[in-house]
Each structure stands twice: as C-alpha cells, then as structure tokens.
C-alpha positions, 0 to 999 in steps of 0.5 A: 535963648537970649544974650543974658542966658547964653552969657549966663551959661558960659559962665556955668561952663567956665572954671573959676580961677581957684579951679586952676590952683586945685587942678595943679596941686592935685596934679602935683600930688598924684604926678609925685605918687606916679612918679614914686612907682617908677623912679626907683626902676634905675636906682635899684643897682646902685641900692643892690650894691650899697644895702645890700638887696637880694633879688626878691628884694628888688621886687619888693621895693617896687611892689611893696609901695604900689601894695600897700597903696592898692590896699588901702586906695579904698580905705582912702576914699571912705575916709574922704568920705566921712572926713572930706576929701581935702582933710584926708589928702592933707593927712595923706601927703604929711604920712607920704613925705615923711615915710620919704625922708625915711627911705632917703636915711636908709642906713646900709647893711643888714637891716637896709633892705628892711627898713627900706621896704618898710619905708616904702609900705608907709609911702604906699599908705599915705599915697592910699589916702591921697590918691582917690580924694584927688580925683574928686576935688578935681571933678567938683573943681570943674564944669562938665563941659570942661571936665574932660580937659582938665582930667587929661591934665589931671591924668596925662601929666601924672601918667608923664611922671610915672613913665618919667621916673626911670629919666629923673631917678637915672639922673639923681642917682647918677650924678647925685645919690639913689637917696635923692630920688625919695628926698625930692618927695619931701619940697614938692610935697610941701608946695603941693599942700601950699596949692591946696590951702591956696585953691580952697577946694571944697570939702563936703562932709560926712561924719556919720558914715561908719568905717568898718575895720572888719572889712579893711582888713578883709581888703588888705588880706585878700589883696595882700595875700594873693600878691604875695603868694604871686611873686613869691612863686618865683622862689617856692615854685608855682606848684608848691605848698607854700604857693598854692596855700598862700594864693587860696588864703588871698584867693578866699579873703578877697572873695570873703570881702566882695560877698561882705561888700555886697551884702552890706548896708554901708561898705567899705567899696560899692560894689554894685557900682561894677553893674553898670556896664560902661563903668565895668568897662573903664574899669577894666581898661583901667586894671589891664593898662596898669598891669602893663605899664608898671612891669614894662617900665621896671624891665625896660630900666633893668634891661637897658643896664644890665643888658646894654650896660648904660648908666643910670642917667643913660637908661633913663634918657632912653624913656624918652622914647616913650614919654614924647610919644605919650606927651603927644597922645595925652595932648589930642586924648582929652579933647577927643573925649569931650568930642565924641566920647570914650570908645574911639580914643581908648580903642585907638590907643589899645590897638596901638600899644598892643602893636607896639608891645609885640614889635618890642618883645619880638626884638628883645633878645637882639641886644641893642637898642635902635630896633626897638624903638618903633615899638616903644614908640607906639606903646607910649602914643597908645597909652597917652590916648587911652589914660585920660579919657578912660579915667574921666569917664568912669568917673562921670558915670555915676552920680557926684555923691557916688564919685569918692566910692567910683574913685576908690574903686578905679584907684584900687583896680589901677593899683592892683593892676600895677602890683599883679603886673610887677609880681605876675612879669616879675615871676615868669622873668624869674622863671625863666631864668632860674630855668638854665644854667648859672653859666647861661643866665646872662645871656638868657636874661634878654629871652626870660624878659622877652616872654615877660613882655610877651604877657604884656602884649597878651594883656593889652590885647585882651584889653582891647577885646574887653573895651570893644565889647564893654565900652558904649558908643555914645558919650556919658551924660557927664560929657554930653 
C-alpha cells in the first residue's frame, strides 16, 4: 500500500468537523429525553403536596411520558424515513419543549394532576419523534472505524443524564421550584436545534413511503393497554376482571400488530429484523436493562426521601454514587467494543449489575445509606459497560438503509422496557404495602421496595443469560 493510499484511507476514517457538531446536537437532544424519565422522581413529593397527586397519579407522572414515547417511537422512525430524519427531529424537538413549558405551567388544585399527565403524554410524543432518528443521524455522520467511540459519547452521556435526573431534579425542586425541572428543557431544546442546523447532517427522504394509521393505532392500543393493565393491577387486584380484560385486550392488540407487520409489504416496524440472532440479542439486553434502570432510579429517590428523610437536593446528591461508576464504565466501553466486539463488555457489565442489584436489595430493609453503596456502585459500573456497546452493535448489525427501522425497534423496546419496569416493579411494591395494616406501612415500605429490587436483580440475571446465548463472539461487520 502506498503512502498516498494510506493517507486516503485515513481521511475516509476521519470524521468531518461537522460530524462533531451533529454528535453534540443529537447527544444533547437524547440527554434531554433521558433526563425527563427520572428528573421528576425526587420532585414528586413537592408536586404531590402542591397539586396534589394521588399515589397512582405519582406513577402516571413518570409512566405517562415513557409510555407515550414507547408507543410513538416506531412511528417516529417511519416518519424519519419518509420525510427525512433531520426534519422529523426538528418537529419532535418543538413538540417536546412546548409540552415541557405546559408541564411547568400546570395549575394547582383539582385539575392539576390531569393537566400534568396530559402534558407528559405530549412530551412523550415529541420524544418519540426525536429519539429514533437521532441515533441514525449520528451513525450516518461518522465512519465505521470510529463509530463505536462516537456512539459511546451519544449513549454514555445521555444515559448519564438519565441517572443525573434525580440530582438535577432535587437541586431544582429544593432550591428553585419543582416546575423548573420542566422549564429547563426550553433553552436546552433551542440550543439543540441551533447545533443541528449548524452541523448540517444528511437528511435523506423517501416521500413515496406510506404510513398506515391502522398500524399505528394497533401499536398504541397494544402497548398502551398492556402497560395500563399492569400498572393498575395494584389497585384493581391481579386477578380482578378489570385487570384481566385490560391485559387480554392489550396482548391481543400487540399480537395482531405483530402478525400484521410480518405479513405487510410496507410495515411500520420491520419485525423480520429480529430474525438476525445478534440483533435480537442486543434488543433483549436493551429491554431488560431499561426495565431495571428506570424503576431503580425512581424508587431509590423515594427511598432516600420517604425513609431516610433526605431533602430533594440531598436525595439527588446520593445519586452520584451511581453516576460516578457509570461514567467510568462508559469511558472504557466504547473503545472496548471497537477492539473486541459487543460480547465481552456486555457480559462483564451485566454480571456486575446483577451482583450489585442483589447486594442493594438484600440491604434494603436496613434503613441506612452507607451499607448500600457497594451495590449501587456495582450497578452503575455494570450499566456503564453495557449501554454504549449494545446500542452501537444493534445498529451495526443491519445495512444503512435499514437503520431507521432498526433504530425504531431499538428505541421502542427500550422505552417499553422502562414503562414495563415502572409498572411491574411499582405494582409489586404497592401490592406488598397494601398487604399490611396501615399502621405498619411506613415500616414495611423498605421491605416492599426490597421485593421490587429483587425483581430487578432477577431481570439483570436473565439479561446475562440471554446475552450469553445470543450475542456473537465476533465483532459486527461494520465494526470490523
């Protein structure tokens, strides 16, 4: 190989200056979306006092956002293919931070809870438009030789903001007002739009592509009905007629949607991509990780405030024990993936997360903080090793033309995992609390949360087994 050829190859593998601007725009957008999954967790107590919120309303303030995102993210990927990913991203950003302003303007009193939940649904719809296209925009902006490092920034920073949510939410709720946790999205959203404009990312379109309203309705009905049944089961009872009917309707709609997509020549979600074993393995890991991470963040914040008596700002500072190790793991994960593929970092991370969740759960009834730190730090380090490699590998397993569809599946599954996690773990915790006399509930809350965290530990262990079986030993063709 001549020196000229070597230099030409190096130029091909080197990202353009505009690629970095695109990366920071998309990372900022995704970080804003991740932040809003957990930023409200430590502000719930203040919201409950002022609006007020019912116990079920507290869960819906968290879950309405994630549920709306999970049911619209596949549609966002489809619209990105039809109208262009950049166009769809911009539309979603405007919807998102307009809804954020509405969340901050919610009136106190009788209609406050309904207003807030409705605005959170609108937020989730905007996020559903932004999320799937942002990943494909980053993937298209960087050559494959450095894509793992770029995606480690994109995923790692955004997941950092997912766990930074309690810290930032606690500071804003404690020192400013809980409404500021929503208002902060407006200036951040404007900066993201400016960066996206300056980076000038590619905006390929397929105007002839169709978007079936029937497919979209089936997807919303299937996921929405299933999650609604799971979340309401703590109030209705697991064996009640209402729970069983809602669950059956949601599962039936989901099954119908799946069959329709498999037979359609122009599906909303290309289910056939899951026939690729490696891609399916990445998707399973993402589902289980998000199932575990979101309820852990929410209930850890409630534990520190309701049982340890911490202020919102103090509860947010406690989250640094998770954030620091996560940042450390994420700093190594991208290069580890570029060097050896997805299997080694993901299995190592899931093993650490499982061990950490077991220790964290086992110490939950002991109303103290220090003894839980080893488990919290192991979970953070494990998640840092997993998140960037598995996201990058999932999109590297499909051809570039299929990446918007693959991104739609990835983000649908991720958000569905978080929604199911909050619903299932929340239902387990509430059912445990309701099983004891009211006079004992304050003392029994820790044991109820322990049961929920043991569910999380079991899900981490299941993710490890799935990754062991499904993830390949060799890197993806794009990584090579």
